[in-house]
N, C-alpha and C positions, 0 to 999 in steps of 0.2 A: 297492313303494315308489316314490314320485314322484322323478324325477331332480331334482337341485338345479338350479334355474333361475337363470341369471345375471341380476342386477338390470339392468333397462333404463331408459332415460330415460323419465320419466313414472310410474315405479313409486314407491310409498311405502315407508316403513320397515315398515308393518304390512300391506302388501298389494301385489299386482302388478296393474297395469292390464290389463283385458281388452280385447284389440284385435280379436277376431274376432266380436264380437256383431253382431246384425242392426241395420240403420239405425234402426228404430223404438226399440229399446232404448237406443241411443246418444243419441237426441234427447229421450227421455222426461224425463231429469233437467233439461233446459233448459226444458221446458214446466212440469213440476212441480218447482219450485225447492226448496221446503222439505220436509223429511221429514214434518212434521206434516200437510202438505197432500197427501201421497202415501200416506196410511195406509189400509190395509184392516183390517177387523175380523172376527175369526173366533172362533166359540164351538163347543164340542163337549163331549161327556161320554163317560166310559168306565167299564165295569163293573170294579170293583176286587177281585173275588173272588180272581183269580189273584195280583194284586198283594199283597193281604193275606197270602196263603199264602207268597208269596215273601219278604215282609218278615219274617214269623215265622221262616222258614228262615234268613235272614241274621242275625237277632238271636239266635236260640236255638242254631243249629248252627254258626255262624261267629263268634259273639260280637261282632257289630257293633252295639253299643248305640246306640240313637237312629236306626238306619237307618229311612228312611221314604219316603213318596211323593215328596218332593222329589228324593231321590237317584235314584229310578226314572225320574222325568220328565226330569231332566237327562241321565241316562245314555241314555235313549231319544233325546233330541235329539242328543247327540254321535254316537250310532250312525247317526242319520238323516243327519248331515253327512257321515259316511264313505261313505254311499250316494247322497246327493243334495247334492253339494257346493255347488251354486248358492245354497242358503239361507244360506251363510256369506260371501256377497258383501256389499259395502257401497258407498254413494255418498259421494264426497268431491270437492269442486271440480267438481261436475257430471260426474264420470267414474265408471265402474263398476270396482270392484276386487274381486279374489278375496283374501280374508284369508289371511295366511300361516299362522295357527294358529287354535285355537278358544279363545275367552275368554268365560267366563260370569260375569256380575255378579249379586250377591245382597245385598240389604239385611238387616242383622242387628241386632236389638236386643241391647244389652249385658246387659240384664236384662228379664224379662217384666213390666215395670211401665209404666203409661201415660206416666210422666214420664221413663222411661229414655232415655238417649242412643242414637242409631243410628249405625252405621258401615256401610261397603260393602266387601265382600270380592270378590275376583276369583280364579277358578281357571282354569288353562290345561291342560285334559286333552289327551292325545294322541288322534288319530283312532281308535285301536284300543282306547281305554279301556273297561274293564269297569265294572259297577256298583260293585264294591269299590274300584276306582281312584278313582271319583268320590267315594265316601264318605270315603276317606282324604284326598283333596285338600280337601274341605269341612271335615273335622274339624281338619286342621292350621290352616287359615285362621281358623276360628271360635275355636279355642282361643287363637290369637295375639290376635285382636280382643278377646277377653274377659280377656286377661291383664293389662290395665291400661296397656299400652304403646300410644302413638299409632301408627296406621298411617301410611304415606306419604301416603295420601289425606287423612287427618284433619289431618296437619301442614300440607299444602298449603292445605286449606280454612281453617285457622286463620290462616295468613299472609294469604290473600285477605280474610278477614273483618276484618282490621285496616286495610285500605285504605279511605279515605274514599269515599263513594258515587260521586261524579263520576269520580274516578280509577279506581275499581273498574270502572265501566262502560267506560271506555277500555281498561283492562287486559283485560277479557273480550273486547271487540271485537278487540283486537290478537291475542289467543290464537286467536280464530276465524279471523282473517285468515291467521295462520301455518298453521293447520290446513287451510284451504282450499287452500293451495299445497303441503301436505305438508311443511311446515317446522317443525312443532311437535316439540320434542325427544322422542325415543323414551321417555325417562324419564317424561315427563308423560303420554303416551298409555298407557304401561304401568300407571300408577296411576289414571288417569282412569276413573270409572264410566260416562262418556259414550262411551267407546270400547270396543268389544267385539262379540262375535258375538250375544249375547243377554243380556237382563236378565230375571230371573225373580223373582216374589214370591209368597208364600203367604198367602192369606186364611183358610186353614183354621184356623190358631191363633187368629184373631180371630173366627171363627164367622160370617163374612159371605160372600156370593157373590163370585166373582172379579170384579175390575174390568177394564175396558178401559183400560189405562194408556197414555197418549200416548207417542209417540216424541219424543226430544229433537232439536231442530234443531242443537244444539251436539254435536260428536262424530260418531259414525257407527254407533251401535247400530241394526240394522235390524229387530229383533224384540224385543217385550216380552211375556212370557208371565205368566199369573197363574192360580192354581188355588184352588178353594174347599174347604170342609169336606166330610167324608163325608156322603152323603145316602142315603136309602132310597126305593125305589119298588116298586110291585107291577106285574108284567108277566104277560101271558097267554102261555103257551108254545104250541107247535104242537099239543100233545096236549090243550089246553084247560085245563091246570092253571095256577093262579095262584101265582107264586113271588115272594118278596121279593128284590130285588137291591140291592146297595150300589154306589154310583157316586160319582164326583167330576165336577164341571164345570170345564173349563179354557178360558181365552181367550188369544188372541194378537192383537196389533196388529203389522202387518208393513208394511215399506216396499215397496210394489208395484213399484218401479222396479228391484229387484235381479233379479227373474225373473218369468216370466209366470204367470198364474193356474193353468194346467194343472200346471206344475211345483210350485207351492205346494201344490196339492191332493194330488199324489202324495207330497210330503214329509209333510203332516199325516196322510195314510193310513199312511205308514210308521211314524210316531211312535205312532199308535194301535195298529197291529198289534204293535209291540214291547211296548207296555204290556199288551196282552192276553196276551202270552206272555213275561213278563219274565225267565224262566230263561235265555233266549238271551243275556242281558247278562252271564252268568258267563264267557262265552268271547269273545275278540276276533272281529271280523268276518272272514269267509273272504277277502274282497277289499275293498280300499279304492279309491274312485274319486276323481279329482281334476278340478278345473274346467278349462274350455277355455282356450286361449291368449288 
């Protein structure tokens, strides 16, 4: 368990400033000022044979109706953060911060219709969360979103939507200014979909390949992940046999300023390794690692 760190000057409500980074990392955010201009694009695929067996186990043996690939992927990401904490950093005000907690954003359609309204939910799993914990967090938020009650985000969006265009532009500029200096009220960052560890979206239900979704210059989300529908391919095995494999393709757009390429590569390898053996997500990690000072 990480010792409670005392908040220091320069820290934010949602993260602590990293002061022991190398000079190049500290300067990078002044050279690449905008998140959209510091984006790297990553694509990979994973065999889902074990994932599908794991999903059947969670649905049939544990009664988790609706448990799916989304829960496995998010749980794998959370487990990755527990082992590779630098992927949970963010840039704000040209400074690098370690986020205090894990926040995952997801867009949800209130009904599966083309003209149905969308809303955004946010979950805050602990670093030792299991796949079942992730499922329960999503289930709770999705049920609330579809209950007919406005979420805090929807309410704030409706208020902003009533502001005339020119004044709205000033209002957004002012919010960005406050956010730059870490003065945006915690209540706003808590409900904002532009603040968080990761944004994830599923293209599987739409039947199209995963997109490379841009990062937002407002807020501080450093990773946007997307995954597509299940696919099939034929592969030649080492013994010469041809077998059919099922797989999904997933993409990630990342803010390259939060950590170096080698660190990102180990993080993505960790996520893929976990998805290949998802049963490990039934138990908390043996050890949790925390970011540098």
